Structure formats: structure tokens, C-alpha cells
C-alpha positions in Angstrom: 0.0 0.0 0.0 1.3 3.6 -0.7 0.9 4.6 2.9 2.8 1.6 4.2 6.1 3.5 4.0 5.1 6.2 6.5 2.4 8.1 4.6 -0.9 8.6 6.4 -3.8 6.8 4.9 -6.8 9.0 3.7 -9.6 9.4 6.0 -12.8 7.5 5.4 -14.8 10.7 4.8 -12.4 12.0 2.2 -12.4 8.7 0.4 -16.2 8.5 0.3 -16.3 12.2 -0.9 -13.9 11.5 -3.8 -16.2 8.8 -5.2 -19.5 10.7 -4.6 -21.5 11.9 -7.6 -22.2 15.6 -7.8 -25.8 16.8 -8.1 -26.7 18.2 -11.5 -27.9 21.8 -11.6 -29.8 22.5 -14.9 -29.6 26.2 -14.3 -25.8 26.2 -13.9 -25.5 24.0 -17.0 -27.7 26.4 -19.1 -25.7 29.3 -17.8 -22.4 27.7 -18.8 -23.7 26.8 -22.3 -24.9 30.4 -22.8 -21.6 31.7 -21.7 -19.7 29.4 -24.0 -22.0 30.4 -26.9 -21.5 34.1 -26.2 -17.7 33.6 -26.0 -17.8 31.7 -29.3 -19.8 34.5 -31.0 -17.4 37.1 -29.8 -14.4 35.1 -31.2 -16.1 34.7 -34.5 -16.9 38.4 -34.6 -13.3 39.3 -33.8 -12.1 37.1 -36.6 -14.4 38.7 -39.1 -13.4 42.1 -37.7 -9.8 41.3 -38.6 -10.9 40.2 -42.1 -12.8 43.4 -42.5 -9.8 45.6 -41.8 -7.5 43.4 -43.8 -9.7 43.9 -46.8 -9.1 47.7 -46.7 -5.4 47.4 -45.8 -2.7 48.4 -48.2 -0.8 45.1 -48.4 0.9 44.6 -51.7 -1.0 41.8 -53.5 0.6 38.9 -55.1 1.4 39.4 -58.8 -0.2 36.9 -61.1 -2.6 36.5 -63.9 -6.3 36.5 -62.9 -7.4 33.6 -64.9 -11.2 33.8 -64.7 -11.4 34.1 -61.0 -15.1 33.8 -59.9 -16.5 36.9 -58.2 -17.8 35.6 -54.9 -21.1 36.0 -53.1 -21.8 39.6 -52.3 -25.0 41.2 -51.2 -24.6 44.3 -53.2 -22.5 43.1 -56.1 -20.0 45.9 -55.6 -17.1 44.0 -53.9 -15.8 40.7 -54.7 -14.7 38.7 -51.8 -16.2 35.7 -50.0 -16.5 35.3 -46.3 -18.1 31.9 -45.9 -16.0 30.7 -43.0 -15.6 33.5 -40.4 -13.6 31.3 -38.0 -10.5 31.6 -40.0 -9.1 34.3 -42.3 -9.4 33.3 -46.0 -7.0 34.6 -48.7 -8.3 37.3 -51.0 -9.9 36.2 -54.2 -8.1 36.6 -57.5 -10.5 39.3 -58.6 -9.9 41.3 -55.4 -6.1 41.0 -55.7 -6.2 42.0 -59.3 -8.5 45.0 -58.5 -6.0 46.2 -55.8 -3.2 45.9 -58.3 -5.1 48.0 -60.8 -5.7 50.6 -58.1 -2.0 50.9 -57.3 -1.1 51.0 -60.9 -3.6 53.8 -61.4 -2.1 55.8 -58.5 1.4 55.4 -60.1 0.0 56.4 -63.5 -1.6 59.5 -62.1 1.6 60.5 -60.4 3.5 60.1 -63.7 0.8 62.0 -65.6 1.1 64.9 -63.2 4.8 65.0 -63.7 4.3 65.0 -67.5 1.8 67.8 -67.3 4.4 69.9 -65.5 7.0 69.2 -68.2 4.8 70.2 -71.1 1.4 70.1 -72.8 0.8 66.4 -73.2 -2.5 65.0 -74.3 -3.4 62.6 -71.5 -7.1 62.3 -72.1 -6.9 58.7 -73.2 -4.8 57.6 -70.2 -7.1 59.5 -67.8 -10.1 57.8 -69.3 -8.4 54.4 -68.9 -7.4 55.1 -65.4 -10.9 56.0 -64.4 -12.2 52.8 -65.9 -9.9 50.7 -63.7 -11.4 51.9 -60.4 -15.0 51.2 -59.8 -15.1 53.6 -56.9 -13.8 56.6 -58.8 -16.6 58.8 -60.2 -16.7 58.8 -63.9 -17.7 61.6 -66.3 -21.3 60.5 -66.0 -21.2 60.7 -62.2 -19.1 63.8 -61.6 -20.7 66.6 -59.6 -17.9 69.1 -60.2 -18.6 72.2 -62.5 -16.0 74.4 -64.2 -17.0 78.1 -64.1 -15.4 80.6 -66.4 -15.5 84.4 -67.1 -16.2 85.4 -63.5 -15.8 89.0 -62.5 -12.4 89.9 -60.9 -14.3 91.2 -57.8 -16.0 87.9 -57.2 -15.2 86.0 -54.0 -15.7 82.4 -53.1 -18.5 83.2 -50.7 -20.4 85.0 -53.5 -19.8 82.0 -55.8 -21.2 79.7 -53.1 -24.3 81.8 -52.7 -24.8 81.9 -56.5 -24.6 78.1 -56.9 -25.9 77.1 -53.4 -29.5 77.8 -54.3 -29.5 74.6 -56.4 -28.3 72.3 -53.6 -25.6 71.6 -51.0 -22.0 72.3 -52.2 -19.1 70.0 -51.6 -16.4 72.5 -52.4 -15.9 76.0 -53.9 -12.6 77.3 -55.4 -11.6 80.3 -57.4 -8.3 80.1 -59.3 -6.5 83.3 -58.4 -3.6 84.4 -60.5 -0.3 83.4 -59.0 1.9 85.9 -60.9 1.2 89.4 -62.2 1.7 88.1 -65.7 -1.3 85.8 -65.2 -3.7 88.6 -64.4 -6.7 88.7 -66.7 -9.9 90.6 -66.9 -11.9 87.6 -65.6 -11.5 84.6 -63.3 -12.3 80.9 -63.4 -13.2 78.5 -60.7 -14.8 75.2 -59.7 -18.0 74.4 -57.8 -18.6 70.8 -56.7 -22.1 69.7 -55.5 -23.0 66.9 -53.2 -25.5 65.4 -55.6 -25.3 64.9 -59.4 -28.9 66.1 -59.9 -28.2 69.4 -58.2 -25.1 69.9 -60.4 -27.1 69.1 -63.5 -29.7 71.7 -62.6 -27.2 74.4 -61.8 -25.4 73.7 -65.1 -28.7 74.2 -67.0 -29.7 77.3 -65.1 -26.4 79.2 -64.8 -24.7 78.5 -68.1 -24.7 81.8 -69.9 -26.1 83.7 -66.9 -25.2 87.4 -66.6 -23.3 88.1 -63.4 -22.1 91.7 -62.8 -21.9 92.3 -66.5 -20.1 89.0 -67.3 -21.6 86.2 -69.2 -20.4 83.2 -67.2 -19.8 79.8 -68.8 -20.2 76.5 -67.0 -19.4 73.0 -67.9 -18.5 69.6 -66.4 -15.1 69.2 -64.8 -13.1 66.3 -63.5 -14.7 64.5 -60.6 -13.4 65.3 -57.1 -13.9 63.5 -53.8 -17.1 64.4 -52.0 -16.7 65.1 -48.2 -19.1 63.5 -45.6 -20.5 66.9 -44.8 -21.4 69.7 -47.2 -19.1 72.7 -47.5 -22.0 75.1 -47.9 -25.8 74.8 -47.5 -28.3 77.6 -48.0 -29.5 78.8 -44.6 -33.1 78.1 -45.5 -32.2 74.5 -46.6 -30.6 73.5 -43.3 -32.7 71.1 -41.3 -33.3 72.3 -37.7 -32.5 69.8 -35.0 -35.5 69.2 -32.8 -33.9 66.5 -30.8 -35.9 63.7 -32.3 -34.4 60.3 -33.2 -32.4 60.3 -36.5 -33.0 64.1 -36.8 -36.6 63.5 -37.7 -38.5 66.6 -38.8 -42.0 67.1 -37.3 -44.9 67.4 -39.6 -46.1 70.5 -37.7 -43.0 72.2 -36.2 -43.8 73.9 -32.8 -43.9 77.7 -32.9 -41.2 78.0 -30.3 -38.8 75.8 -32.3 -38.2 73.5 -29.3 -40.1 70.4 -28.3 -41.0 69.9 -24.6 -40.5 66.5 -23.0 -44.2 65.9 -22.6 -44.7 66.6 -26.3 -41.7 64.5 -27.5 -43.7 61.2 -27.9 -46.4 63.0 -29.9 -43.9 64.8 -32.3 -41.8 61.6 -32.7 -44.8 59.7 -33.9 -45.8 62.6 -36.2 -42.5 63.2 -37.8 -40.6 62.0 -40.9 -37.1 60.8 -41.6 -36.1 61.3 -45.2 -33.4 58.9 -46.4 -30.8 60.3 -48.8 -28.4 58.0 -50.8 -24.8 59.1 -50.3 -23.5 61.0 -53.3 -19.9 59.7 -52.9 -19.6 56.2 -54.5 -16.8 55.4 -52.1 -18.8 56.2 -49.0 -21.8 54.3 -50.4 -19.6 51.3 -51.1 -18.2 51.4 -47.5 -21.6 51.5 -46.0 -22.8 48.6 -48.1 -19.8 46.5 -47.1 -20.3 47.2 -43.4 -24.0 46.2 -43.8 -23.0 42.9 -45.5 -20.6 42.0 -42.6 -23.2 43.0 -40.0 -25.9 40.8 -41.6 -23.6 37.8 -42.0 -21.9 38.0 -38.5 -24.4 39.7 -36.2 -24.5 42.7 -33.9 -21.2 41.7 -32.2 -19.4 42.8 -35.4 -21.1 46.2 -35.4 -20.0 46.6 -31.7 -16.4 45.9 -32.7 -16.5 48.4 -35.5 -17.9 51.1 -33.2 -15.1 50.5 -30.8 -12.5 51.0 -33.6 -13.8 54.4 -34.8 -10.6 56.0 -33.5 -8.6 53.6 -35.6 -10.6 54.3 -38.8 -12.5 57.7 -38.9 -14.3 56.5 -42.0 -16.6 54.5 -39.7 -17.7 57.6 -37.7 -21.1 57.4 -39.4 -21.9 54.4 -37.1 -22.3 56.7 -34.1 -23.3 59.9 -35.8 -27.0 59.0 -35.4 -28.4 62.1 -36.9 -26.1 62.3 -40.0 -27.5 61.5 -43.4 -25.0 58.6 -43.8 -26.1 56.9 -40.6 -29.8 57.4 -41.6 -29.0 55.7 -44.9 -27.0 52.9 -43.1 -29.9 52.2 -40.7 -32.5 52.2 -43.4 -30.5 50.0 -45.8 -29.8 47.5 -43.1 -33.5 47.3 -42.1 -34.5 47.0 -45.8 -32.3 44.0 -46.4 -33.3 42.3 -43.2 -36.9 42.6 -44.4 -36.0 40.7 -47.5 -36.0 43.5 -50.0 -33.7 43.5 -53.0 -30.5 45.6 -52.9 -31.4 47.3 -56.2 -35.1 47.7 -55.7 -37.2 48.5 -52.6 -40.6 49.9 -51.6 -40.7 53.6 -51.8 -43.8 54.0 -49.6 -43.3 55.4 -46.1 -43.2 53.0 -43.1 -42.4 52.9 -39.4 -39.3 51.1 -38.4 -40.4 50.6 -34.9 -43.6 51.1 -32.9 -44.5 54.8 -32.1 -41.4 55.8 -34.1 -41.2 58.4 -36.9 -42.2 57.7 -40.5 -39.3 56.7 -42.8 -39.4 57.8 -46.4 -36.9 55.7 -48.5 -34.9 57.3 -51.3 -36.2 57.1 -54.8 -34.8 54.6 -57.3 -33.0 55.8 -60.4 -35.4 54.2 -62.9 -33.9 56.2 -65.8 -30.4 55.2 -65.0 -31.1 51.5 -64.8 -32.9 51.5 -68.2 -30.2 53.5 -70.0 -27.4 51.2 -68.7 -28.5 48.4 -71.0 -26.4 50.1 -73.7 -22.9 51.5 -73.7 -22.3 55.2 -73.9 -20.4 56.4 -77.0 -17.3 56.8 -74.9 -17.6 53.3 -73.4 -18.2 51.8 -76.9 -15.1 53.5 -78.2 -13.1 52.2 -75.2 -14.3 48.7 -75.7 -13.4 48.8 -79.4 -10.0 50.2 -78.6 -9.4 47.5 -76.1 -10.4 44.8 -78.6 -8.2 46.2 -81.3 -5.1 46.6 -79.1 -5.3 43.4 -77.1 -2.4 41.1 -76.7 -2.0 37.7 -75.1 -0.5 39.2 -72.0 -2.4 38.5 -68.9 -2.8 42.1 -67.9 -4.5 43.1 -71.2 -6.9 40.2 -71.0 -7.7 40.9 -67.4 -8.3 44.6 -68.0 -10.7 43.9 -70.8 -12.5 41.2 -68.8 -12.9 43.6 -65.9 -14.3 46.2 -68.2 -16.9 43.8 -69.5 -18.0 42.7 -66.1 -18.3 46.3 -64.8 -20.6 47.0 -67.8 -22.4 43.6 -67.6 -25.9 45.3 -68.1 -24.8 46.0 -71.7 -23.9 42.3 -72.2 -25.6 42.0 -75.6 -23.7 44.9 -77.1 -20.4 43.6 -75.6 -20.9 40.1 -77.0 -21.8 41.5 -80.4 -18.6 43.5 -80.5 -16.5 40.5 -79.5 -18.2 38.3 -82.2 -17.6 40.9 -84.8 -13.9 41.2 -83.9 -13.5 37.4 -84.2 -15.2 37.0 -87.6 -12.7 39.2 -89.6 -10.3 36.8 -91.2 -7.6 39.4 -91.8 -7.1 39.7 -88.1 -3.7 38.5 -86.9 -3.7 35.0 -85.3 -2.3 36.3 -82.0 -5.2 38.8 -81.7 -7.7 36.0 -82.3 -6.2 34.0 -79.6 -6.3 36.9 -77.2 -9.9 37.5 -77.9 -10.7 33.8 -77.5 -9.0 33.9 -74.1 -11.2 37.0 -73.3 -14.3 34.9 -74.0 -13.0 32.2 -71.7 -12.4 34.6 -68.8 -15.9 36.1 -69.3 -17.5 32.7 -69.2 -15.6 31.8 -66.1 -16.9 34.9 -64.4 -20.4 34.6 -65.7 -21.4 32.9 -62.4 -20.4 36.0 -60.4 -22.8 37.9 -58.2 -22.7 40.8 -60.6 -26.0 42.1 -62.1 -26.8 40.4 -65.4 -23.3 38.7 -65.5 -25.1 35.3 -66.2 -26.5 36.7 -69.4 -23.0 36.6 -70.9 -23.1 32.8 -71.0 -26.4 32.6 -72.7 -25.6 35.4 -75.2 -22.2 33.8 -76.1 -23.8 30.4 -76.6 -25.8 31.8 -79.5 -22.7 33.2 -81.1 -20.0 30.5 -80.5 -20.9 28.4 -83.5 -20.3 31.3 -85.8 -17.2 32.3 -84.0 -15.7 28.7 -84.2 -16.6 28.5 -87.9 -14.5 31.6 -88.5 -11.8 30.2 -86.3 -11.9 27.1 -88.6 -11.5 29.3 -91.7 -8.5 31.1 -90.0 -7.0 27.8 -89.1 -7.1 26.5 -92.7 -5.6 29.7 -94.0 -2.5 29.4 -91.9 0.5 28.4 -94.1 3.0 27.6 -91.4 2.6 24.2 -89.9 4.1 25.1 -86.6 1.9 28.2 -86.2 -1.2 26.3 -87.2 -0.6 23.6 -84.7 0.0 26.2 -82.0 -3.2 27.9 -82.9 -5.1 24.6 -82.8 -3.8 23.8 -79.3 -5.0 27.2 -78.0 -8.5 26.6 -79.3 -8.7 23.0 -78.1 -7.4 23.9 -74.7 -10.2 26.5 -74.3 -12.8 23.8 -75.3 -11.3 21.4 -72.8 -11.4 23.9 -70.0 -15.0 24.8 -70.7 -15.9 21.1 -70.5 -14.3 20.9 -67.1 -16.2 24.0 -65.9 -19.5 22.4 -67.2 -20.5 25.8 -68.6 -22.2 24.3 -71.6 -23.6 20.8 -72.3 -21.2 18.2 -73.6 -23.0 17.8 -77.0 -22.7 21.6 -77.6 -19.0 21.6 -76.9 -18.5 18.5 -79.1 -20.3 20.4 -81.9 -17.9 23.3 -81.5 -15.0 20.9 -81.7 -16.3 19.4 -84.9 -17.0 22.9 -86.5 -13.4 24.0 -85.7 -11.9 20.9 -87.4 -14.4 20.2 -90.2 -16.4 23.4 -90.7 -20.1 23.6 -91.1 -22.1 20.9 -92.9 -24.3 23.4 -94.7 -21.2 25.2 -96.0 -19.6 22.0 -97.2 -22.7 20.8 -99.0 -23.0 24.2 -100.8 -19.4 24.1 -101.8 -19.7 20.6 -103.3 -22.9 21.4 -105.2 -21.5 24.6 -106.6 -24.9 26.2 -106.6 -26.5 28.8 -104.5 -24.8 31.0 -102.0 -22.1 28.5 -101.2 -20.1 30.9 -98.9 -20.1 34.5 -97.8 -18.1 36.3 -100.5 -16.3 38.3 -97.9 -15.2 35.2 -96.1 -13.8 33.5 -99.2 -12.0 36.7 -100.3 -10.5 37.3 -96.9 -9.5 33.6 -96.3 -7.4 32.8 -99.4 -7.3 36.0 -101.4 -9.6 34.6 -104.1 -8.0 31.2 -104.5 -10.3 28.3 -103.6 -9.1 26.2 -100.7 -9.4 23.0 -102.7 -6.5 24.0 -105.0 -4.2 24.7 -102.1 -4.6 21.7 -100.0 -0.9 21.0 -99.9 -0.2 24.3 -98.1 -3.0 23.9 -95.5 -2.1 22.2 -92.2 -4.4 19.5 -91.1 -5.1 18.0 -94.6 -3.8 14.3 -94.8 -0.6 14.0 -96.8 -1.8 11.0 -98.7 -4.5 13.1 -100.4 -2.1 15.5 -102.0 -1.8 15.3 -105.7 1.7 16.7 -106.0 3.7 14.1 -104.2 7.0 15.4 -105.6 7.0 18.4 -103.2 5.9 16.6 -100.1 8.5 15.9 -97.5 8.4 12.4 -96.1 7.3 10.6 -99.3 8.9 7.2 -99.5 11.7 7.1 -102.0 10.8 3.7 -103.4 7.5 5.1 -104.7 9.2 7.7 -107.0 10.4 5.3 -109.7 9.5 7.8 -112.5 11.9 10.4 -111.2 14.9 8.3 -110.1 17.3 10.3 -112.2 16.5 13.4 -110.3 16.8 12.0 -106.8 20.3 12.2 -105.3 22.1 10.7 -108.3 21.8 7.0 -109.2 19.1 4.7 -107.7 20.2 2.5 -104.8 19.4 -0.7 -106.8 22.0 0.1 -109.5 24.9 0.6 -107.1 
């Protein structure tokens, strides 16, 4: 026994107590389970909190080709990262890495352009247009709220300019370009006025262009977009909402004569007041609010609490505690709207009460005209697409840039697909350019499952065009004279078909049909050519393919045609020598049999 060497044996009471069963307390067990669940939720929220800030960090992304990375689930379709497993940090998607890379390249490009502008008058309109297209958060020409004002009186001041334009809406910034040197003094001034909303800027442009101000006929026009601050720089005094102390800065339907609401009347005025929701004019602010809402919906209120605690670390999140600011009002309404099951792009515009005895909420209006007009590219966007298709290379960056442009304009999918088809049906196009455009189709198909509005229509629209595209690829393949170049082109085309089969984008029978069209052409074209009657082929196709010479007469120069079918065996490398008995005298001297 262990206590035989001098140790004291345990007492009987202690031994009995050690083997006694403890009484179960359901209340304690429930309390421990709730505490464990609360701790687990906090840990998950903390992990998602780290992911949220890592998303907006300035880490240098890995350099690599974005080969059809799928845009992941996103409530709003604006950002492209997936957070399915909040317990551990997931690496960024290829699309997100590529987008960050483009942003950094854009910043470097803008810095170079500024230096070039200082060196001389260089036309940088094309590069500026390309830079704007690479960043979805940068306001484009159709979204800018900045106006250029020319021919102002020399006695004009910025406060007078603000009063002149402020009647049309809140202003984001006002600036007059004063002469820096006596030699730059003119009899007029110019300046810039930026509005908080595009509609206000449009109205001011229409009203004040050509207006007479102190004897000067001022001229106004659109200027380059500028960042929009969270709060307006100038608001007309009569347009400022008075703070009555109601929730979310609600405005009473019948304001009290004294301008102040007593405590005993607060409940009445709260119920008989309205909160008007305004969509943030700055796309970057709007995107940030949408991203926060997505995280809060997916990971619960613990995540929102962590964000509020980190406002000092990131002032951009100050809207979470600025309960009466327009941005917080929009955040609160959008979060409530999505939790009620409404679509991110369409919602009820009728007023409602968010909670019992609360104020009426009036949602913002939907841009019905904007959504209908986006089904077609603007002239500048059409020119940019054609320029991209004409100057594409097989480099990864070029293909990725063009694919990104197509996905960002996915609502005009039909026009984009038609342009791609047209670019691939011109047989005089260089082979390398055809391969690049085929790779572009492959990337678009891979991203057609993205949570981007109407991105899935790319797959359906391309399916109706691929047979014609592969027939013209077949014609281009037959027109290649070099065997090595032809084989390389064939491998590129077949590799795309094999990848599409692995992705299960289209049915197997459809892909087999494309494979057959590429190698054999169309049956209707072959039958017309054999019969020699009717419209056998498109004249333009024949002319572009072989410069007027029928393909049947040039089979010996076309890769892919069996050698045994050639009529002129003399010029075919690899022909057995023993079959050329008629031309023995011309083959390397005397025949072997006579030696």
C-alpha cells in the first residue's frame, strides 16, 4: 500500500467524498452553455473584424494572372470577396487581388501624368479615361458633380460664388483660381464648384450656363470628378434642417412655434415626424456603408460593436455613431430594408415605421432612368471597348483589363458580346489577336457565375454566337500556311474547349459540336461548296480567307489535310523514295538498286 512506508492513509470521509456523484444543476449548465456560446460568437466576430480591416489594408497583392477568378457571393455586387468561414481568415480572391493591383497602378500612373503635365502640354485624355475605368469607386464623367465656371468678375469672392450656386443644392467645395503671378492677371476669373449630388449639379449647369453676373456672361461645364466630403461645405441657410432633438434628426410634420419640443410633447412629435433617407452621393462612402452592412448581416451585432469600438482607428466608420447624420440614416434604413428581404437594387418607396411609435421613414427614390439606360454602352464606353479589342495582346494584364471592363458593364452584355463576335469574324485579323480575344471569352465565361448584375447573361448570349465564332476560327486555321503556327493555334483553341468542358459551362453535346466545327467546318457550308450552286459561302469570307483562290486548290499548303490526299507528291516531304520510280534520275544521283 502507498501509505505503508510512513504516509498517512486517507480518512474514510475523504475517500467517500472522492467517489461521490455531484448533483446536476440545470440552471448552472444552461448558464455555462450560454456563456460558451457568447464567447464563441465574440471570437467569430473578432475574426471577421480582422478580415474586414485586412480587406481595406494596403498590403501589396501577389502578382499573377487573374485567370477567370469567380467573383464571390456579395449582397450588393460591388465588392468581390467571399466570407463563408468566419472562423479563419481566408485569402483574398483573385479578382480582389487584381483589383487592388489596378488601383495601385492607377495611382502610379496619375503621379506620372502629373509630372508629365508639369513638363509640357501632353494630351493625356486617353490615359485619364483608362485610369478612371480601372477603379469602380472613382466617379466617372457620368457621375461627376464638379462644375467648371469661367468668365467670372475679378471682384468675385468664393462666398459669393457659393451663394450663387448654393441655391441649387448643397455644395461639396468651392474654389476660385486666383492668378499666382502678375503676368497671369486677366480681366476675368475661373473656378470650380462641386455639388454633393449629381442632380443638383445638372440643374445648376442648365440654369447658370450663360447667366449674366455683374456684366459678365459666365460659362459653366462639367469638370473632372473630385472627392465628396461626408458633410457639405455650404448649405443655403433656409435649406438646413433644424435639430428638434428627435431620433435620427426626424422633422416634425407640424413644427412647434417655439422651435423647441418639450419632453411631454416629444412622444407625440416623434410619432408625427418623418425621416427622409438620402443616398450618399460619394460612391466610395456608399460602397463602404454597403460593405459594413454585409458584414453585420452575416456576422451579427457583435461585429457592429467591434466596428464602433474601432472608430478612433478608422475615422471613416464615424457614421456608425453619428446617429443624426445622413450617412447613418442611410445605413440604418438599408440594413433594415435588407433584413426585411428587399432586393439591394429595388425597394418599396412608400413610407413606413421602423419601430412602434417611431417616426415615418421615407426611402430614397430609385434611379429608374439610370437603370434602363445602362443596357447600352455610352459612345465613350463603346469607343473604349473597341479600342481594347483592337489593341489586345495575349498578355495576362491586357486580357484581365478587358474582362474587368466587360464585367463592370455587364448590363450591356448584348452589345459587348456582339462587339466580340464581330472582332473574331474578320479573317484578316492576326492570329495572335484572335487567340487573345478567345482567351477573353474564356475569362468572361468563367466569371459569368459572379454575383454581378446580369453577368449570367454573358453565358447565354455567347452560346448563341459561339458556333459562328468557331466556324471563322476554322477558316482562319485553314488559312495558316506555317505548320508550326497552325498547330500552336489549334492547341490554344482545343485547350479552351477542354477547360469549358471541365467547368461544365455548356452541355457536352454543344462543346462537341464546336470541336467538330473547328476541325471540319459547317455541314451546310460543305454541301453548298460541293454542289457549286446557290450562295455557297459568304463572298467576304472567301476573299479574306485565301485571297480569291479556292481552298481545294491549295490543300498542300494547309495544315491538317492528310498528306496521302495530296496530288503533287513530288514536293511533299516524307514521301517514300521507293515510290518515286519515275523520277529516279532526279533523286540524289543514281538509284540504290544500281549501285
